[in-house]
C-alpha atoms as an extended CHARMM CRD file, in Angstrom:
* protein
*
       136  EXT
         1         1  UNK       CA            128.3660000000       81.1600000000       80.6080000000  PROA      1               0.0000000000
         2         2  UNK       CA            126.4900000000       77.0470000000       80.9360000000  PROA      2               0.0000000000
         3         3  UNK       CA            122.9380000000       76.6570000000       82.1920000000  PROA      3               0.0000000000
         4         4  UNK       CA            124.4730000000       74.6190000000       84.3480000000  PROA      4               0.0000000000
         5         5  UNK       CA            126.9530000000       77.6380000000       85.8150000000  PROA      5               0.0000000000
         6         6  UNK       CA            124.4670000000       80.1040000000       85.6880000000  PROA      6               0.0000000000
         7         7  UNK       CA            122.1510000000       78.2720000000       88.0690000000  PROA      7               0.0000000000
         8         8  UNK       CA            124.9080000000       77.0430000000       90.1860000000  PROA      8               0.0000000000
         9         9  UNK       CA            125.3010000000       80.6980000000       90.9000000000  PROA      9               0.0000000000
        10        10  UNK       CA            122.3240000000       81.8060000000       91.6850000000  PROA      10              0.0000000000
        11        11  UNK       CA            121.8320000000       78.8150000000       94.2720000000  PROA      11              0.0000000000
        12        12  UNK       CA            125.1820000000       80.8910000000       95.1610000000  PROA      12              0.0000000000
        13        13  UNK       CA            123.3140000000       83.8920000000       95.5810000000  PROA      13              0.0000000000
        14        14  UNK       CA            120.1450000000       82.0130000000       97.5390000000  PROA      14              0.0000000000
        15        15  UNK       CA            122.2360000000       80.8480000000       99.6450000000  PROA      15              0.0000000000
        16        16  UNK       CA            123.5800000000       84.5600000000      100.8150000000  PROA      16              0.0000000000
        17        17  UNK       CA            119.8850000000       85.3470000000      100.8320000000  PROA      17              0.0000000000
        18        18  UNK       CA            118.1090000000       82.6820000000      102.7120000000  PROA      18              0.0000000000
        19        19  UNK       CA            121.7970000000       84.0310000000      105.2930000000  PROA      19              0.0000000000
        20        20  UNK       CA            120.3830000000       87.3350000000      105.4300000000  PROA      20              0.0000000000
        21        21  UNK       CA            116.7580000000       85.9070000000      106.1120000000  PROA      21              0.0000000000
        22        22  UNK       CA            118.5300000000       83.7660000000      109.2780000000  PROA      22              0.0000000000
        23        23  UNK       CA            120.4810000000       86.6960000000      110.4410000000  PROA      23              0.0000000000
        24        24  UNK       CA            117.5700000000       89.4500000000      110.5590000000  PROA      24              0.0000000000
        25        25  UNK       CA            115.1970000000       87.2180000000      112.2190000000  PROA      25              0.0000000000
        26        26  UNK       CA            117.6500000000       85.8140000000      114.7480000000  PROA      26              0.0000000000
        27        27  UNK       CA            119.1340000000       89.2230000000      115.9200000000  PROA      27              0.0000000000
        28        28  UNK       CA            115.3540000000       90.6100000000      116.2220000000  PROA      28              0.0000000000
        29        29  UNK       CA            114.4960000000       87.4670000000      117.9230000000  PROA      29              0.0000000000
        30        30  UNK       CA            117.5730000000       87.3440000000      120.7360000000  PROA      30              0.0000000000
        31        31  UNK       CA            119.6970000000       89.8690000000      122.3870000000  PROA      31              0.0000000000
        32        32  UNK       CA            123.1630000000       91.5760000000      120.3370000000  PROA      32              0.0000000000
        33        33  UNK       CA            125.3070000000       89.9980000000      123.0390000000  PROA      33              0.0000000000
        34        34  UNK       CA            124.0530000000       86.3100000000      121.8890000000  PROA      34              0.0000000000
        35        35  UNK       CA            124.3990000000       87.0570000000      118.1950000000  PROA      35              0.0000000000
        36        36  UNK       CA            127.2450000000       88.9820000000      118.0040000000  PROA      36              0.0000000000
        37        37  UNK       CA            129.2620000000       87.5500000000      120.7680000000  PROA      37              0.0000000000
        38        38  UNK       CA            131.7250000000       84.2940000000      120.6790000000  PROA      38              0.0000000000
        39        39  UNK       CA            128.9210000000       81.8020000000      120.8030000000  PROA      39              0.0000000000
        40        40  UNK       CA            130.9120000000       80.1430000000      123.8330000000  PROA      40              0.0000000000
        41        41  UNK       CA            128.8470000000       77.4510000000      124.4400000000  PROA      41              0.0000000000
        42        42  UNK       CA            129.2000000000       77.4440000000      128.2260000000  PROA      42              0.0000000000
        43        43  UNK       CA            127.3930000000       81.7200000000      127.9660000000  PROA      43              0.0000000000
        44        44  UNK       CA            124.8950000000       80.6130000000      125.4520000000  PROA      44              0.0000000000
        45        45  UNK       CA            123.5950000000       77.3820000000      127.1530000000  PROA      45              0.0000000000
        46        46  UNK       CA            122.0670000000       75.9140000000      123.4680000000  PROA      46              0.0000000000
        47        47  UNK       CA            122.5120000000       76.7530000000      120.2040000000  PROA      47              0.0000000000
        48        48  UNK       CA            121.4370000000       79.5110000000      118.8160000000  PROA      48              0.0000000000
        49        49  UNK       CA            119.0170000000       77.9160000000      116.4180000000  PROA      49              0.0000000000
        50        50  UNK       CA            117.3030000000       76.7840000000      119.3700000000  PROA      50              0.0000000000
        51        51  UNK       CA            117.2550000000       79.8930000000      121.5500000000  PROA      51              0.0000000000
        52        52  UNK       CA            114.9310000000       81.0850000000      118.5300000000  PROA      52              0.0000000000
        53        53  UNK       CA            111.1560000000       80.9530000000      117.4360000000  PROA      53              0.0000000000
        54        54  UNK       CA            110.4160000000       77.7980000000      115.7350000000  PROA      54              0.0000000000
        55        55  UNK       CA            110.4960000000       79.4240000000      112.0870000000  PROA      55              0.0000000000
        56        56  UNK       CA            113.1680000000       80.9910000000      112.7490000000  PROA      56              0.0000000000
        57        57  UNK       CA            114.7140000000       77.4040000000      113.5500000000  PROA      57              0.0000000000
        58        58  UNK       CA            113.4210000000       76.0900000000      110.3220000000  PROA      58              0.0000000000
        59        59  UNK       CA            115.3670000000       79.0580000000      108.1870000000  PROA      59              0.0000000000
        60        60  UNK       CA            118.5220000000       77.5780000000      110.3320000000  PROA      60              0.0000000000
        61        61  UNK       CA            117.5510000000       74.4840000000      109.5120000000  PROA      61              0.0000000000
        62        62  UNK       CA            117.2180000000       75.0110000000      105.7640000000  PROA      62              0.0000000000
        63        63  UNK       CA            119.9800000000       77.1150000000      105.4380000000  PROA      63              0.0000000000
        64        64  UNK       CA            122.0990000000       74.0130000000      106.6500000000  PROA      64              0.0000000000
        65        65  UNK       CA            120.3390000000       71.7330000000      104.1540000000  PROA      65              0.0000000000
        66        66  UNK       CA            121.1270000000       74.0590000000      101.8000000000  PROA      66              0.0000000000
        67        67  UNK       CA            125.1030000000       74.3850000000      102.4310000000  PROA      67              0.0000000000
        68        68  UNK       CA            124.3340000000       69.9140000000      102.3740000000  PROA      68              0.0000000000
        69        69  UNK       CA            122.6420000000       70.1970000000       98.8610000000  PROA      69              0.0000000000
        70        70  UNK       CA            124.6810000000       72.7440000000       97.4370000000  PROA      70              0.0000000000
        71        71  UNK       CA            128.2950000000       70.8360000000       97.8480000000  PROA      71              0.0000000000
        72        72  UNK       CA            126.6440000000       67.7050000000       95.8840000000  PROA      72              0.0000000000
        73        73  UNK       CA            124.8290000000       70.5430000000       93.1820000000  PROA      73              0.0000000000
        74        74  UNK       CA            128.4310000000       71.9300000000       93.0670000000  PROA      74              0.0000000000
        75        75  UNK       CA            130.2070000000       68.5380000000       92.3900000000  PROA      75              0.0000000000
        76        76  UNK       CA            127.4210000000       68.2450000000       89.7120000000  PROA      76              0.0000000000
        77        77  UNK       CA            128.4580000000       71.0440000000       87.8160000000  PROA      77              0.0000000000
        78        78  UNK       CA            131.7410000000       71.0950000000       87.8360000000  PROA      78              0.0000000000
        79        79  UNK       CA            131.9240000000       67.4600000000       86.5760000000  PROA      79              0.0000000000
        80        80  UNK       CA            129.7470000000       67.9360000000       83.7630000000  PROA      80              0.0000000000
        81        81  UNK       CA            131.4210000000       71.5350000000       83.1110000000  PROA      81              0.0000000000
        82        82  UNK       CA            134.9490000000       70.2920000000       83.4440000000  PROA      82              0.0000000000
        83        83  UNK       CA            133.6350000000       66.8840000000       81.4160000000  PROA      83              0.0000000000
        84        84  UNK       CA            131.9410000000       69.3470000000       78.2240000000  PROA      84              0.0000000000
        85        85  UNK       CA            128.7800000000       66.9240000000       79.0190000000  PROA      85              0.0000000000
        86        86  UNK       CA            126.6030000000       69.5350000000       79.3460000000  PROA      86              0.0000000000
        87        87  UNK       CA            123.2580000000       68.7630000000       77.2620000000  PROA      87              0.0000000000
        88        88  UNK       CA            119.8420000000       70.1230000000       77.5330000000  PROA      88              0.0000000000
        89        89  UNK       CA            118.9160000000       67.3800000000       80.1350000000  PROA      89              0.0000000000
        90        90  UNK       CA            121.5120000000       68.4610000000       82.4620000000  PROA      90              0.0000000000
        91        91  UNK       CA            120.9690000000       72.2100000000       82.3870000000  PROA      91              0.0000000000
        92        92  UNK       CA            117.4350000000       71.1570000000       82.7780000000  PROA      92              0.0000000000
        93        93  UNK       CA            117.9550000000       69.1850000000       85.7550000000  PROA      93              0.0000000000
        94        94  UNK       CA            120.0360000000       72.3670000000       87.2460000000  PROA      94              0.0000000000
        95        95  UNK       CA            117.1390000000       74.6040000000       86.7960000000  PROA      95              0.0000000000
        96        96  UNK       CA            114.8260000000       72.0770000000       88.3740000000  PROA      96              0.0000000000
        97        97  UNK       CA            117.2650000000       71.7060000000       91.0800000000  PROA      97              0.0000000000
        98        98  UNK       CA            117.4860000000       75.5540000000       91.4520000000  PROA      98              0.0000000000
        99        99  UNK       CA            113.6120000000       75.9610000000       91.3710000000  PROA      99              0.0000000000
       100       100  UNK       CA            113.6290000000       73.7910000000       94.0630000000  PROA      100             0.0000000000
       101       101  UNK       CA            115.9720000000       74.9800000000       96.2150000000  PROA      101             0.0000000000
       102       102  UNK       CA            113.7850000000       78.3020000000       95.9690000000  PROA      102             0.0000000000
       103       103  UNK       CA            110.5880000000       76.0430000000       96.9940000000  PROA      103             0.0000000000
       104       104  UNK       CA            112.2060000000       74.6200000000       99.6720000000  PROA      104             0.0000000000
       105       105  UNK       CA            112.5610000000       77.5870000000      101.7770000000  PROA      105             0.0000000000
       106       106  UNK       CA            109.0210000000       78.3820000000      101.9510000000  PROA      106             0.0000000000
       107       107  UNK       CA            108.2610000000       75.2280000000      102.3700000000  PROA      107             0.0000000000
       108       108  UNK       CA            110.0270000000       74.4970000000      105.2880000000  PROA      108             0.0000000000
       109       109  UNK       CA            109.5590000000       77.7940000000      107.0010000000  PROA      109             0.0000000000
       110       110  UNK       CA            105.6760000000       77.3910000000      106.7390000000  PROA      110             0.0000000000
       111       111  UNK       CA            106.3650000000       73.0430000000      107.9890000000  PROA      111             0.0000000000
       112       112  UNK       CA            104.2250000000       71.9340000000      104.7690000000  PROA      112             0.0000000000
       113       113  UNK       CA            104.1680000000       68.4030000000      105.3810000000  PROA      113             0.0000000000
       114       114  UNK       CA            104.9420000000       66.0510000000      103.2220000000  PROA      114             0.0000000000
       115       115  UNK       CA            105.7560000000       69.4370000000      100.6690000000  PROA      115             0.0000000000
       116       116  UNK       CA            109.0380000000       69.8670000000      101.7390000000  PROA      116             0.0000000000
       117       117  UNK       CA            110.6320000000       66.7420000000      101.6970000000  PROA      117             0.0000000000
       118       118  UNK       CA            109.3790000000       66.3920000000       97.9570000000  PROA      118             0.0000000000
       119       119  UNK       CA            110.8320000000       69.2970000000       97.0830000000  PROA      119             0.0000000000
       120       120  UNK       CA            114.0760000000       67.9410000000       98.4360000000  PROA      120             0.0000000000
       121       121  UNK       CA            113.5390000000       64.7910000000       96.7300000000  PROA      121             0.0000000000
       122       122  UNK       CA            113.1470000000       66.8300000000       93.3080000000  PROA      122             0.0000000000
       123       123  UNK       CA            116.3990000000       68.8850000000       94.0170000000  PROA      123             0.0000000000
       124       124  UNK       CA            117.9690000000       66.0520000000       94.9800000000  PROA      124             0.0000000000
       125       125  UNK       CA            117.1210000000       63.4110000000       91.9270000000  PROA      125             0.0000000000
       126       126  UNK       CA            117.7070000000       66.5100000000       89.7100000000  PROA      126             0.0000000000
       127       127  UNK       CA            121.5970000000       66.2410000000       91.0290000000  PROA      127             0.0000000000
       128       128  UNK       CA            121.8970000000       62.6600000000       90.7830000000  PROA      128             0.0000000000
       129       129  UNK       CA            120.5820000000       62.7060000000       87.4670000000  PROA      129             0.0000000000
       130       130  UNK       CA            123.2650000000       65.3650000000       86.3680000000  PROA      130             0.0000000000
       131       131  UNK       CA            126.0990000000       63.2030000000       87.6400000000  PROA      131             0.0000000000
       132       132  UNK       CA            124.6780000000       60.2950000000       85.7510000000  PROA      132             0.0000000000
       133       133  UNK       CA            124.4560000000       61.9810000000       82.8860000000  PROA      133             0.0000000000
       134       134  UNK       CA            128.3890000000       62.9040000000       82.9600000000  PROA      134             0.0000000000
       135       135  UNK       CA            129.6820000000       58.9260000000       83.0710000000  PROA      135             0.0000000000
       136       136  UNK       CA            127.2040000000       58.7790000000       79.7700000000  PROA      136             0.0000000000
């Protein structure tokens, strides 16, 4: 497996861990009827992410942010892999993305300003550099 695909696989596992963290915390904070029910808007009153503690809400937002970032990162890995454009640079960028995502979760959870944004930018730029590298 290429380094880029390995990083993508680990990023997918990270997303699973994030999902578990959010689920456990939300289920500890809210009644089972809300977390296990159909989540109809008229029953909930407002989205679950707005009914939990601030830190659990941050975990919800970090998870959603990872969904968004993972789309671009997956695209970059697919382009590099299928285009046979993998290099030391693209491998390094893939690992930088993954490391940034790992650090992003606690940075968001603890409200580390401006570090959360700086970490996000590092991961985003690594992804963009992978895409640009594939074009060259």
